[in-house]
PAMARZA-166855 format. One line per 4 residues: for each residue x, y, z of N, C-alpha, C. Coordinates in Angstrom, 1 decimal. Last residue first. Layout:
X Y Z X Y Z X Y Z | ...
# end
This chain:
-22.9 -88.1 -157.9 -22.0 -88.0 -159.0 -22.6 -87.9 -160.3 | -24.4 -90.5 -155.7 -23.9 -89.1 -155.9 -22.9 -89.2 -157.1 | -25.8 -92.8 -155.0 -25.8 -92.4 -156.4 -25.3 -91.0 -156.7 | -25.6 -93.8 -152.5 -26.7 -92.9 -152.8 -26.7 -92.4 -154.2
-23.2 -95.0 -152.5 -24.4 -95.9 -152.5 -25.7 -95.1 -152.7 | -21.5 -92.9 -152.2 -21.6 -93.6 -153.5 -22.8 -94.5 -153.6 | -21.7 -92.1 -149.6 -22.3 -91.2 -150.6 -22.4 -92.0 -152.0 | -20.3 -94.1 -148.2 -21.8 -94.1 -148.2 -22.4 -93.2 -149.2
-17.8 -95.9 -149.9 -18.2 -94.6 -149.3 -19.7 -94.5 -149.3 | -18.0 -99.5 -149.4 -17.8 -98.3 -150.2 -18.3 -97.0 -149.4 | -16.4 -101.3 -146.7 -17.6 -100.9 -147.4 -17.4 -99.7 -148.2 | -12.9 -101.9 -147.1 -14.1 -101.9 -146.3 -15.3 -101.6 -147.3
-10.6 -101.6 -148.4 -11.0 -103.0 -148.1 -12.2 -103.1 -147.2 | -8.9 -99.5 -150.0 -10.3 -99.7 -149.9 -10.6 -101.2 -149.6 | -6.1 -98.0 -148.3 -6.7 -99.1 -149.2 -8.1 -99.4 -148.9 | -6.6 -94.5 -147.7 -6.2 -95.8 -147.2 -6.8 -96.9 -148.2
-7.5 -92.0 -148.3 -6.6 -92.7 -149.3 -6.1 -94.0 -148.9 | -8.8 -91.1 -146.1 -9.6 -91.4 -147.3 -8.8 -92.2 -148.3 | -6.7 -90.5 -144.4 -7.7 -91.5 -144.0 -8.5 -92.0 -145.2 | -5.4 -88.5 -145.7 -4.7 -89.8 -145.5 -5.7 -90.9 -145.2
-7.3 -86.5 -145.5 -7.0 -87.0 -146.8 -6.3 -88.4 -146.7 | -7.2 -85.9 -142.7 -8.4 -86.4 -143.4 -8.2 -87.0 -144.7 | -4.6 -85.0 -142.4 -5.0 -86.2 -141.7 -6.3 -86.8 -142.4 | -4.6 -82.7 -144.0 -3.7 -83.8 -144.4 -4.1 -85.1 -143.7
-6.4 -81.1 -142.7 -6.7 -81.5 -144.0 -5.9 -82.7 -144.4 | -5.0 -80.6 -140.3 -6.3 -81.4 -140.3 -6.7 -81.9 -141.6 | -2.8 -79.2 -141.3 -2.6 -80.5 -140.7 -3.9 -81.3 -140.6 | -4.2 -76.8 -142.4 -3.3 -77.7 -143.2 -3.1 -79.1 -142.6
-5.6 -74.9 -141.0 -6.3 -76.1 -141.4 -5.4 -77.1 -142.2 | -4.0 -72.7 -140.7 -4.5 -73.4 -139.5 -5.2 -74.7 -139.8 | -3.6 -71.8 -143.4 -2.5 -72.4 -142.6 -3.0 -73.2 -141.4 | -6.3 -72.6 -145.5 -5.6 -71.7 -144.6 -4.6 -72.4 -143.8
-5.8 -75.2 -148.0 -6.6 -74.4 -147.1 -5.7 -73.4 -146.3 | -4.6 -75.0 -151.4 -4.5 -75.5 -150.0 -5.4 -74.7 -149.1 | -4.5 -76.2 -154.8 -4.9 -75.2 -153.8 -4.9 -75.9 -152.4 | -2.6 -76.1 -157.8 -3.1 -76.9 -156.6 -3.4 -75.9 -155.5
-2.6 -75.8 -161.4 -2.7 -75.3 -160.0 -3.1 -76.3 -159.0 | -2.0 -77.1 -163.9 -2.1 -75.6 -163.7 -2.0 -75.1 -162.3 | -0.5 -79.3 -165.8 -0.9 -79.2 -164.4 -0.9 -77.7 -164.1 | -1.6 -79.8 -169.1 -0.8 -78.9 -168.2 -1.4 -79.0 -166.8
-1.4 -81.5 -172.1 -1.9 -81.5 -170.8 -1.0 -80.7 -169.8 | -0.6 -82.0 -174.7 -1.3 -80.7 -174.4 -1.7 -80.6 -173.0 | 0.9 -84.5 -174.6 1.6 -83.3 -174.7 0.8 -82.0 -174.5 | -0.6 -86.9 -174.4 -0.1 -86.3 -173.1 0.3 -84.9 -173.4
-3.7 -87.8 -176.0 -2.2 -87.5 -176.1 -1.8 -86.7 -174.8 | -6.2 -89.7 -174.3 -5.8 -88.5 -175.2 -4.3 -88.3 -175.0 | -6.6 -93.2 -174.3 -6.0 -92.0 -173.6 -5.8 -90.9 -174.6 | -9.5 -95.1 -174.7 -8.3 -94.5 -175.3 -7.8 -93.3 -174.6
-11.5 -97.4 -174.5 -10.8 -96.6 -173.4 -9.5 -96.1 -173.9 | -12.4 -99.2 -176.3 -12.8 -97.8 -176.5 -12.2 -96.9 -175.4 | -11.6 -101.6 -175.3 -10.9 -101.1 -176.4 -11.2 -99.6 -176.7 | -12.3 -100.9 -171.8 -12.2 -101.8 -172.9 -11.4 -101.1 -174.1
-13.7 -100.7 -168.7 -12.4 -100.3 -169.5 -12.2 -101.3 -170.6 | -16.5 -99.8 -166.8 -16.0 -100.4 -168.0 -14.6 -99.8 -168.4 | -18.2 -99.2 -164.6 -16.8 -99.5 -164.4 -16.0 -100.1 -165.5 | -20.8 -98.5 -164.9 -20.5 -99.9 -165.2 -19.0 -100.3 -164.9
-20.6 -95.8 -164.3 -21.5 -96.7 -163.5 -21.1 -98.2 -163.7 | -18.9 -95.0 -166.4 -18.6 -94.8 -165.0 -19.3 -95.7 -164.1 | -20.5 -95.5 -168.7 -19.2 -96.3 -168.4 -18.7 -96.1 -167.0 | -22.5 -93.7 -168.3 -22.8 -95.2 -168.4 -21.6 -96.0 -168.1
-21.2 -91.3 -168.5 -21.8 -91.7 -167.2 -22.1 -93.2 -167.2 | -20.4 -91.4 -171.2 -19.4 -91.3 -170.1 -20.0 -91.8 -168.8 | -22.9 -91.5 -172.6 -22.0 -92.6 -172.6 -20.9 -92.6 -171.5 | -24.8 -89.6 -172.9 -24.8 -90.3 -171.6 -23.7 -91.4 -171.5
-24.4 -88.6 -175.4 -24.1 -87.7 -174.3 -24.1 -88.4 -173.0 | -23.1 -91.2 -177.5 -24.1 -90.3 -177.1 -23.6 -89.6 -175.8 | -20.3 -91.4 -179.9 -21.0 -91.9 -178.7 -22.0 -90.8 -178.3 | -19.5 -90.0 -182.1 -19.4 -91.5 -182.1 -20.2 -92.1 -181.0
-19.3 -87.3 -182.2 -20.6 -87.9 -182.5 -20.6 -89.4 -182.6 | -17.2 -85.9 -181.3 -17.2 -86.2 -182.7 -18.4 -87.0 -183.1 | -17.8 -85.8 -178.5 -17.7 -84.6 -179.3 -17.8 -84.8 -180.8 | -17.5 -88.5 -177.7 -18.8 -87.9 -177.7 -18.8 -86.6 -178.6
-14.7 -88.7 -178.1 -15.6 -89.6 -178.8 -17.1 -89.1 -178.8 | -13.8 -86.8 -176.3 -13.6 -86.6 -177.7 -14.5 -87.5 -178.6 | -14.4 -88.0 -173.8 -15.2 -86.8 -174.3 -15.0 -86.6 -175.7 | -12.4 -90.0 -173.8 -13.8 -90.4 -173.9 -14.6 -89.2 -174.3
-10.1 -88.4 -173.6 -10.2 -89.3 -174.7 -11.7 -89.7 -174.9 | -10.6 -87.1 -171.1 -10.5 -86.3 -172.3 -10.7 -87.2 -173.6 | -10.5 -89.3 -169.4 -11.7 -88.6 -169.5 -11.7 -87.7 -170.8 | -7.8 -90.1 -169.8 -8.9 -91.0 -170.1 -10.2 -90.3 -170.3
-6.4 -87.8 -168.9 -6.3 -88.2 -170.3 -7.4 -89.2 -170.7 | -7.2 -87.9 -166.2 -7.5 -86.7 -167.0 -7.5 -87.1 -168.5 | -6.2 -90.5 -165.3 -7.6 -90.1 -165.2 -8.0 -88.9 -166.2 | -3.7 -91.5 -165.0 -4.2 -91.4 -166.3 -5.7 -90.9 -166.4
-4.3 -92.2 -161.6 -3.4 -92.3 -162.7 -4.1 -92.4 -164.0 | -6.8 -89.8 -160.3 -6.2 -91.2 -160.4 -5.2 -91.1 -161.6 | -6.6 -86.7 -158.6 -6.8 -87.5 -159.8 -6.1 -88.8 -159.8 | -8.5 -84.8 -156.2 -7.3 -85.5 -156.6 -7.6 -86.3 -157.9
-10.6 -83.1 -156.3 -9.8 -83.1 -155.1 -8.5 -83.8 -155.3 | -10.4 -81.5 -159.6 -10.9 -82.5 -158.7 -10.1 -82.4 -157.4 | -11.0 -80.0 -162.8 -10.5 -79.9 -161.4 -11.2 -80.9 -160.5 | -10.4 -78.8 -166.0 -10.8 -79.9 -165.2 -10.2 -79.8 -163.8
-11.0 -77.4 -169.0 -10.7 -77.1 -167.6 -11.2 -78.2 -166.8 | -9.9 -77.4 -172.4 -10.5 -78.2 -171.3 -10.1 -77.6 -169.9 | -10.5 -75.4 -175.1 -9.7 -75.6 -173.9 -10.5 -76.4 -172.9 | -10.2 -75.2 -178.6 -11.0 -75.7 -177.5 -10.1 -75.9 -176.3
-9.7 -72.4 -180.7 -9.1 -73.6 -180.0 -10.0 -73.9 -178.8 | -10.6 -70.1 -181.7 -11.1 -71.3 -182.3 -10.6 -72.6 -181.6 | -9.8 -67.8 -180.6 -8.9 -68.3 -181.6 -9.4 -69.6 -182.2 | -11.7 -67.4 -178.6 -11.8 -66.6 -179.8 -10.9 -67.0 -180.9
-12.3 -70.9 -177.5 -11.8 -69.5 -177.4 -12.0 -68.7 -178.7 | -14.7 -73.0 -176.4 -14.0 -72.7 -177.6 -13.6 -71.2 -177.5 | -14.5 -75.2 -173.5 -14.9 -73.9 -174.1 -14.1 -73.6 -175.3 | -15.6 -77.7 -171.3 -14.8 -77.4 -172.5 -15.4 -76.0 -173.0
-15.2 -79.1 -168.0 -15.9 -78.4 -169.0 -15.0 -78.0 -170.1 | -15.4 -79.9 -164.9 -15.1 -80.7 -166.1 -15.8 -80.0 -167.3 | -14.9 -79.6 -161.5 -15.1 -78.9 -162.7 -14.6 -79.9 -163.9 | -14.8 -81.7 -159.5 -15.5 -80.4 -159.2 -15.8 -79.6 -160.5
-15.1 -84.9 -158.5 -14.8 -84.1 -159.7 -15.6 -82.8 -159.6 | -13.7 -86.7 -156.1 -14.8 -85.7 -156.3 -14.3 -84.8 -157.4 | -13.1 -90.3 -156.3 -12.7 -88.9 -156.4 -13.9 -88.0 -156.4 | -12.0 -93.5 -156.0 -13.1 -92.6 -155.6 -12.5 -91.2 -155.6
-10.1 -95.4 -156.2 -10.4 -94.6 -157.4 -11.6 -93.7 -157.2 | -7.5 -96.0 -153.8 -8.9 -95.9 -154.2 -9.0 -95.1 -155.5 | -4.8 -98.4 -153.8 -5.3 -97.1 -153.7 -6.7 -97.1 -154.2 | -3.5 -100.9 -154.0 -3.8 -100.4 -152.7 -4.4 -99.0 -152.6
-1.9 -100.2 -157.1 -2.1 -101.2 -156.0 -2.4 -100.5 -154.7 | -3.8 -97.9 -159.1 -2.5 -98.3 -158.4 -2.8 -99.2 -157.3 | -5.6 -98.1 -162.2 -5.6 -98.2 -160.7 -4.2 -98.6 -160.2 | -6.0 -95.9 -164.4 -5.2 -97.1 -164.3 -4.9 -97.2 -162.8
-9.3 -94.7 -165.3 -8.1 -94.7 -164.5 -7.3 -96.0 -164.7 | -12.0 -94.8 -165.7 -11.2 -93.8 -166.4 -9.8 -93.6 -165.7 | -13.3 -96.6 -164.2 -13.4 -96.8 -165.7 -12.5 -95.8 -166.4 | -12.9 -95.6 -161.7 -12.1 -96.8 -162.1 -12.2 -97.0 -163.6
-14.1 -93.5 -160.3 -13.6 -93.3 -161.6 -12.7 -94.4 -162.1 | -16.9 -93.1 -158.4 -15.8 -94.0 -158.6 -15.3 -93.9 -160.1 | -17.6 -89.8 -157.1 -17.9 -91.0 -157.8 -16.7 -91.9 -157.9 | -19.0 -86.6 -156.3 -18.3 -87.8 -155.8 -18.6 -89.0 -156.6
-19.2 -84.4 -159.2 -19.5 -84.8 -157.8 -18.6 -86.0 -157.4 | -19.9 -84.9 -162.6 -19.5 -84.0 -161.5 -20.0 -84.6 -160.2 | -20.7 -86.3 -164.8 -19.7 -87.0 -164.0 -19.3 -86.1 -162.7 | -22.4 -84.8 -166.4 -23.0 -85.9 -165.7 -22.0 -86.6 -164.7
-20.8 -83.0 -167.7 -21.5 -82.5 -166.5 -22.1 -83.7 -165.7 | -19.9 -84.3 -169.9 -19.0 -84.1 -168.8 -19.7 -83.7 -167.5 | -22.1 -84.2 -171.7 -21.6 -85.5 -171.2 -20.7 -85.3 -169.9 | -22.3 -81.5 -172.1 -23.4 -82.2 -171.6 -23.0 -83.6 -171.0
-19.8 -81.0 -173.2 -20.1 -80.4 -171.9 -21.3 -81.1 -171.3 | -20.0 -82.3 -175.6 -18.9 -82.7 -174.7 -19.3 -82.2 -173.3 | -22.1 -80.9 -176.8 -22.3 -82.3 -176.5 -21.2 -82.8 -175.5 | -20.8 -78.4 -177.1 -22.0 -78.5 -176.2 -22.3 -80.0 -175.9
-18.8 -78.9 -178.9 -18.4 -78.5 -177.5 -19.7 -78.7 -176.6 | -18.2 -81.1 -181.2 -19.3 -80.3 -180.7 -19.1 -80.1 -179.2 | -15.5 -81.1 -183.6 -16.0 -81.4 -182.2 -17.2 -80.5 -181.8 | -14.4 -82.6 -186.6 -15.1 -81.5 -185.9 -15.6 -81.9 -184.6
-11.1 -84.2 -186.8 -12.6 -84.2 -186.9 -13.1 -82.9 -186.2 | -8.4 -84.0 -186.2 -8.8 -83.8 -187.6 -10.3 -83.7 -187.7 | -6.7 -82.2 -183.8 -7.7 -83.2 -184.0 -8.4 -83.0 -185.3 | -3.8 -81.6 -182.2 -4.4 -81.4 -183.5 -5.4 -82.5 -183.9
-3.4 -80.4 -179.0 -3.8 -81.6 -179.8 -4.4 -81.2 -181.1 | -0.7 -78.5 -178.0 -2.0 -78.5 -178.6 -2.3 -79.8 -179.3 | 1.9 -78.0 -177.5 1.0 -77.9 -176.4 -0.4 -78.0 -176.8 | 3.4 -77.9 -179.8 3.9 -78.8 -178.7 3.0 -78.9 -177.5
2.1 -76.1 -181.4 1.8 -77.5 -181.7 2.3 -78.4 -180.5 | 2.4 -73.4 -181.5 1.8 -73.9 -180.3 1.5 -75.4 -180.4 | 3.5 -72.8 -183.9 4.3 -72.4 -182.7 3.7 -72.9 -181.4 | 1.6 -73.5 -185.7 2.7 -74.4 -185.5 3.6 -74.0 -184.3
-1.7 -73.5 -185.3 -0.6 -72.6 -185.1 0.6 -73.5 -184.8 | -4.4 -74.0 -187.3 -3.3 -74.7 -186.7 -2.1 -73.8 -186.6 | -7.8 -73.0 -186.4 -6.5 -72.7 -187.1 -5.4 -73.5 -186.5 | -10.5 -75.2 -186.1 -9.5 -74.4 -185.5 -8.3 -74.2 -186.4
-12.3 -77.1 -187.0 -12.7 -75.7 -187.2 -11.6 -74.7 -186.7 | -11.2 -79.5 -186.4 -11.2 -79.2 -187.8 -11.6 -77.7 -188.0 | -9.5 -78.5 -183.3 -10.2 -79.5 -184.2 -10.3 -78.9 -185.6 | -7.2 -78.3 -181.0 -7.5 -77.7 -182.2 -8.2 -78.7 -183.1
-7.2 -78.2 -177.5 -7.5 -79.0 -178.7 -7.8 -78.1 -179.9 | -5.5 -78.3 -174.4 -5.8 -77.5 -175.6 -6.1 -78.5 -176.8 | -6.1 -78.4 -171.0 -5.8 -79.2 -172.2 -6.3 -78.4 -173.4 | -5.4 -78.2 -167.4 -5.9 -77.6 -168.7 -5.4 -78.5 -169.9
-6.2 -79.0 -164.0 -5.4 -79.2 -165.3 -6.1 -78.4 -166.4 | -5.9 -78.7 -160.5 -6.6 -78.3 -161.7 -5.6 -78.5 -162.9 | -6.8 -80.1 -157.3 -5.8 -79.9 -158.4 -6.6 -79.5 -159.7 | -7.6 -79.3 -153.9 -7.9 -79.7 -155.2 -6.7 -79.4 -156.2
-6.4 -79.2 -151.3 -7.9 -79.2 -151.5 -8.3 -79.7 -152.8 | -3.6 -80.8 -149.8 -4.2 -80.2 -151.0 -5.7 -80.3 -151.0 | -2.3 -82.3 -147.9 -3.0 -81.0 -147.5 -3.8 -80.4 -148.6 | -1.0 -84.4 -149.2 -2.2 -84.7 -148.5 -3.0 -83.4 -148.0
1.1 -83.2 -150.8 0.2 -84.1 -151.3 -1.1 -84.1 -150.5 | 2.5 -81.4 -149.1 2.3 -81.0 -150.5 1.2 -81.9 -151.1 | 1.5 -80.5 -146.0 2.0 -81.7 -146.8 1.6 -81.4 -148.2 | 1.8 -78.5 -143.1 1.8 -78.6 -144.6 2.3 -79.9 -145.1
2.1 -78.3 -140.4 1.1 -79.1 -140.8 1.0 -79.3 -142.3 | 3.4 -75.0 -140.4 3.2 -76.2 -139.7 2.0 -77.0 -140.2 | 4.3 -73.7 -143.7 3.6 -73.6 -142.4 3.5 -75.0 -141.7 | 7.6 -74.0 -145.1 6.2 -74.3 -145.2 5.6 -74.1 -143.8
10.0 -71.8 -146.4 9.6 -72.6 -145.2 8.1 -72.8 -145.2 | 10.3 -71.9 -150.0 10.1 -71.2 -148.7 9.7 -72.2 -147.6 | 10.8 -71.2 -153.2 11.2 -72.2 -152.2 11.2 -71.5 -150.9 | 9.4 -70.9 -156.5 9.5 -70.4 -155.1 10.0 -71.5 -154.3
10.0 -72.1 -158.9 9.4 -70.7 -158.9 9.5 -70.1 -157.5 | 12.3 -73.9 -160.4 11.8 -73.7 -159.1 11.3 -72.3 -159.0 | 11.9 -75.4 -163.6 12.2 -74.2 -162.8 11.6 -74.2 -161.4 | 13.1 -77.3 -166.2 12.5 -77.3 -164.9 12.9 -76.1 -164.2
14.3 -76.4 -168.5 13.1 -77.2 -168.7 12.4 -77.5 -167.3 | 16.6 -75.2 -167.8 15.5 -74.4 -168.0 14.2 -75.1 -168.2 | 18.7 -77.4 -169.6 18.6 -76.4 -168.5 17.5 -75.4 -168.8 | 19.2 -79.4 -171.3 17.8 -79.1 -171.0 17.7 -78.1 -169.9
21.9 -79.6 -171.4 21.3 -79.0 -172.6 19.8 -78.7 -172.3 | 21.9 -79.9 -168.0 22.8 -79.6 -169.1 22.0 -79.0 -170.2 | 20.7 -80.9 -165.7 19.9 -80.9 -166.9 20.8 -80.6 -168.1 | 22.8 -80.5 -163.8 22.0 -81.8 -163.8 21.3 -81.9 -165.2
23.8 -78.0 -164.1 24.7 -79.1 -164.4 23.9 -80.5 -164.4 | 21.2 -76.6 -163.4 22.0 -76.4 -164.6 22.9 -77.6 -165.0 | 20.3 -77.0 -160.8 19.6 -77.8 -161.9 20.4 -77.7 -163.2 | 21.7 -75.2 -159.3 22.1 -76.6 -159.3 21.4 -77.5 -160.4
20.2 -72.9 -159.9 21.6 -73.0 -160.3 22.1 -74.4 -160.3 | 17.8 -73.6 -158.6 17.8 -73.4 -160.1 19.3 -73.5 -160.6 | 18.8 -73.6 -156.0 18.3 -74.8 -156.6 18.2 -74.7 -158.1 | 19.6 -70.9 -155.7 20.5 -72.0 -155.5 20.1 -73.3 -156.1
17.2 -69.5 -156.1 18.3 -69.3 -157.0 19.3 -70.4 -156.9 | 15.6 -70.5 -154.0 15.1 -70.6 -155.3 16.3 -70.5 -156.3 | 17.0 -69.6 -151.7 16.8 -71.0 -152.0 16.4 -71.3 -153.4 | 17.0 -66.6 -152.1 18.2 -67.4 -152.2 18.0 -68.9 -152.4
14.9 -64.9 -151.8 15.0 -65.6 -153.1 16.2 -66.6 -153.2 | 13.0 -65.2 -148.8 14.2 -64.9 -149.5 14.3 -65.6 -150.8 | 10.6 -64.7 -147.1 10.6 -65.1 -148.5 11.8 -64.7 -149.3 | 11.4 -64.0 -144.6 10.6 -65.2 -144.7 10.6 -65.7 -146.2
14.8 -63.0 -143.8 13.5 -62.8 -144.5 12.7 -64.0 -144.8 | 17.2 -63.8 -142.9 16.1 -63.9 -141.9 14.8 -63.6 -142.6 | 19.7 -65.7 -144.6 18.7 -64.6 -144.6 17.6 -64.8 -143.6 | 21.5 -67.7 -144.9 21.4 -67.0 -143.6 20.5 -65.9 -143.5
21.1 -69.0 -147.3 22.2 -68.0 -147.2 22.2 -67.2 -145.9 | 19.3 -71.0 -147.4 18.7 -69.6 -147.4 19.8 -68.6 -147.2 | 21.0 -73.1 -147.2 20.2 -73.0 -148.5 19.7 -71.5 -148.6 | 21.8 -72.8 -144.5 22.7 -72.7 -145.6 22.1 -72.5 -147.0
19.3 -73.1 -143.2 20.1 -71.9 -143.1 21.1 -71.7 -144.2 | 18.7 -75.7 -144.0 17.8 -74.6 -144.4 18.6 -73.3 -144.3 | 20.8 -77.1 -142.7 20.7 -77.2 -144.1 19.8 -76.0 -144.7 | 20.2 -76.6 -140.0 21.5 -76.1 -140.6 21.4 -76.1 -142.1
17.8 -77.9 -139.7 17.8 -76.4 -139.5 19.1 -75.8 -140.1 | 17.3 -80.3 -142.3 17.7 -79.9 -141.0 17.7 -78.4 -140.9 | 14.3 -80.6 -144.4 15.7 -80.3 -144.2 16.0 -80.1 -142.7 | 12.1 -82.2 -146.5 12.4 -81.9 -145.1 13.9 -81.7 -144.9
10.1 -80.9 -149.2 11.3 -81.6 -148.7 11.6 -81.2 -147.3 | 7.3 -80.9 -151.4 8.0 -80.5 -150.2 9.2 -81.4 -149.9 | 5.7 -79.3 -154.3 6.4 -80.4 -153.6 6.9 -79.9 -152.3 | 3.5 -78.5 -156.9 4.0 -78.2 -155.6 4.6 -79.4 -155.0
3.0 -76.9 -160.1 3.3 -78.1 -159.3 3.8 -77.7 -158.0 | 2.0 -75.1 -162.1 1.7 -74.9 -160.7 1.9 -76.1 -159.8 | 2.6 -75.9 -164.7 2.8 -74.5 -164.3 2.8 -74.3 -162.8 | 3.8 -78.7 -166.4 3.2 -78.1 -165.1 3.6 -76.7 -165.1
3.1 -81.4 -168.8 3.7 -80.2 -168.3 3.1 -79.7 -167.0 | 3.7 -84.8 -169.8 2.8 -83.8 -169.2 3.5 -82.6 -168.6 | 5.5 -86.7 -170.6 5.2 -85.7 -171.5 4.2 -84.6 -171.0 | 4.3 -89.2 -168.4 5.3 -88.8 -169.4 4.8 -87.8 -170.4
2.2 -87.7 -165.8 2.7 -88.8 -166.7 3.8 -88.2 -167.6 | 2.7 -86.4 -162.4 2.3 -86.3 -163.8 2.9 -87.4 -164.7 | 1.5 -86.5 -159.2 2.5 -87.1 -160.1 2.0 -87.1 -161.5 | 1.0 -83.8 -157.2 0.4 -84.7 -158.2 1.4 -85.2 -159.1
2.5 -82.9 -155.0 1.0 -82.7 -155.0 0.4 -83.7 -156.0 | 5.2 -84.9 -153.6 4.6 -84.0 -154.6 3.1 -84.0 -154.5 | 8.2 -85.0 -151.8 6.8 -85.4 -151.9 6.1 -84.4 -152.7 | 11.6 -85.9 -152.3 10.5 -85.0 -152.5 9.2 -85.7 -152.4
14.5 -86.6 -150.4 13.3 -87.1 -151.1 12.2 -86.1 -151.1 | 18.1 -86.5 -150.9 16.8 -85.9 -150.3 15.7 -86.4 -151.1 | 21.4 -87.4 -150.1 20.2 -87.7 -150.8 19.0 -87.0 -150.1 | 23.8 -84.7 -149.7 23.2 -85.9 -149.2 21.9 -86.2 -150.1
24.5 -82.1 -150.3 25.6 -83.1 -150.2 25.0 -84.4 -149.5 | 22.8 -80.1 -150.9 22.8 -80.6 -149.5 23.9 -81.5 -149.2 | 23.3 -79.6 -153.7 23.3 -78.5 -152.7 23.5 -79.0 -151.3 | 23.1 -82.1 -154.8 24.3 -81.3 -155.0 24.4 -80.2 -154.0
20.6 -82.9 -154.0 21.8 -83.6 -153.5 23.1 -82.9 -153.7 | 19.0 -81.2 -155.5 19.0 -81.0 -154.0 20.3 -81.7 -153.4 | 19.6 -82.2 -158.0 20.0 -80.9 -157.7 20.0 -80.6 -156.2 | 18.4 -84.7 -157.7 19.8 -84.7 -158.0 20.4 -83.3 -157.7
15.8 -83.9 -157.3 16.4 -84.6 -156.2 18.0 -84.6 -156.4 | 15.2 -82.9 -159.9 15.2 -82.0 -158.7 15.9 -82.6 -157.5 | 15.5 -85.2 -161.5 16.4 -84.0 -161.7 16.4 -83.1 -160.5 | 13.5 -86.9 -160.4 14.9 -87.3 -160.4 15.9 -86.1 -160.6
11.2 -85.4 -161.0 11.6 -85.7 -159.6 13.1 -86.0 -159.5 | 11.3 -85.6 -163.8 11.4 -84.3 -163.1 11.8 -84.5 -161.7 | 13.6 -88.0 -165.2 12.3 -87.6 -164.7 12.5 -86.3 -164.0 | 15.1 -90.2 -167.4 15.1 -88.8 -167.0 13.7 -88.4 -166.5
15.9 -93.6 -166.3 15.1 -92.6 -167.1 15.2 -91.2 -166.5 | 17.1 -95.4 -164.7 17.6 -95.3 -166.1 16.8 -94.3 -166.9 | 14.3 -95.9 -162.6 15.7 -96.2 -162.9 16.0 -96.1 -164.4 | 12.4 -93.0 -162.0 12.4 -94.3 -162.6 13.9 -94.7 -163.0
10.5 -90.8 -160.0 11.8 -91.4 -160.3 11.6 -92.8 -160.9 | 7.7 -89.1 -161.5 8.3 -90.0 -160.5 9.6 -90.6 -161.0 | 6.9 -87.4 -163.8 7.4 -86.9 -162.5 8.2 -87.9 -161.8 | 7.9 -88.4 -167.2 6.9 -88.2 -166.1 7.6 -87.6 -164.9
10.3 -88.5 -168.6 9.4 -89.7 -168.4 8.5 -89.6 -167.2 | 10.8 -85.5 -170.4 10.9 -86.3 -169.2 9.9 -87.5 -169.2 | 10.6 -83.7 -172.5 11.8 -84.5 -172.5 11.8 -85.5 -171.3 | 8.0 -82.4 -171.9 8.3 -83.2 -173.1 9.5 -84.1 -173.0
7.3 -80.9 -169.7 7.4 -82.3 -169.5 7.8 -83.1 -170.7 | 8.6 -78.1 -168.4 8.2 -78.6 -169.7 8.4 -80.1 -169.7 | 7.5 -77.0 -165.2 8.4 -77.7 -166.1 7.7 -78.0 -167.4 | 7.6 -75.4 -162.0 7.1 -75.4 -163.4 8.0 -76.2 -164.2
6.9 -75.3 -158.5 7.7 -75.8 -159.6 6.9 -75.7 -160.9 | 7.5 -74.5 -155.2 6.6 -74.3 -156.3 7.4 -74.5 -157.6 | 8.2 -76.2 -152.3 8.8 -75.8 -153.6 7.6 -75.7 -154.6 | 8.6 -75.8 -148.8 7.6 -75.9 -150.0 8.3 -75.4 -151.2
10.2 -77.6 -146.3 10.3 -76.5 -147.3 9.4 -76.8 -148.5 | 10.3 -78.1 -142.9 9.7 -78.5 -144.2 9.7 -77.3 -145.1 | 13.0 -78.7 -140.8 12.3 -77.6 -141.5 11.7 -78.2 -142.8 | 13.1 -80.6 -137.8 13.3 -80.4 -139.2 12.5 -79.2 -139.7
12.6 -81.6 -135.2 13.6 -80.6 -135.4 14.0 -80.3 -136.8 | 10.4 -83.2 -135.0 11.7 -83.9 -135.2 12.9 -82.9 -135.4 | 8.4 -81.4 -134.9 8.7 -82.2 -133.7 10.0 -83.0 -133.8 | 8.5 -80.6 -137.5 8.8 -79.6 -136.5 9.2 -80.4 -135.2
7.5 -82.8 -138.9 8.9 -82.4 -139.1 9.4 -81.4 -138.0 | 5.7 -84.9 -136.4 5.8 -83.9 -137.5 7.2 -83.5 -137.7 | 6.0 -88.4 -135.8 6.1 -87.1 -135.4 6.2 -86.1 -136.6 | 6.2 -91.0 -136.7 4.8 -90.5 -136.5 4.8 -89.0 -136.1
8.8 -91.6 -136.9 8.1 -91.4 -138.1 6.7 -90.9 -138.0 | 9.6 -92.0 -134.2 9.8 -90.7 -134.8 9.1 -90.5 -136.1 | 9.3 -94.1 -132.4 8.2 -93.8 -133.2 8.3 -92.4 -133.9 | 11.1 -94.8 -130.4 11.3 -95.3 -131.8 10.2 -95.0 -132.7
# end
């Protein structure tokens, strides 16, 4: 009676990895919500049409309302017969059939929004793969057109138009102080029973040749609203309202107050999620699950040493 502890392979199932891109504008985020159009809901409805039964997706990173994705990853567990049917009986490891069938099923689900969600790849996952827990890191981007940037109306749906001038060097000086392992509860909407400790690997801004500022941010994982909260805080530093040490001071104090403003969702794009080599997928998933357990014990020892 302990089948839930067994791997998909041990239960005779096929775990399928889906690589997904979507325009988040018309969706109320990734996660299923009653009475709302969501990316997960649309994909699961398409799967149900193909499989003729309900199917549940697990995802690398749940995105908020209006947030887009180029490199989202999810998985679903199918029976051997379902996988063969979805794959049209092809023996090839990377057959295009599952991708085509799922994108075809998305048509009647999304109707006028057909194309807003695309399955880029659908293939049998290696043993030990878990879209969420096997991930090494996630990366997001964010576009900002400040007072020095030209306003391209064709890119307005994916760019924050910011009326003040921003100092990129000040923003980077503030952002660099948060790199490493730290508690990001000051920049997150905590979920019940989850930790806010994360390892922030990249957090930097650069002004392109077109004058637009682009944020590149990467971490082992992100808390709910974390990227938008960090971006909103960095904008206050960039426009000179706060000093370069302000983000770090708030992190250490765990402060969330009226100054904790989320940057707009529409310029945020989930760009990429990375996984270890196939042989390390299961070990990585086990390690991540252990770290994500409810924090009811002593803090991570690295935090007590002031890492971050």
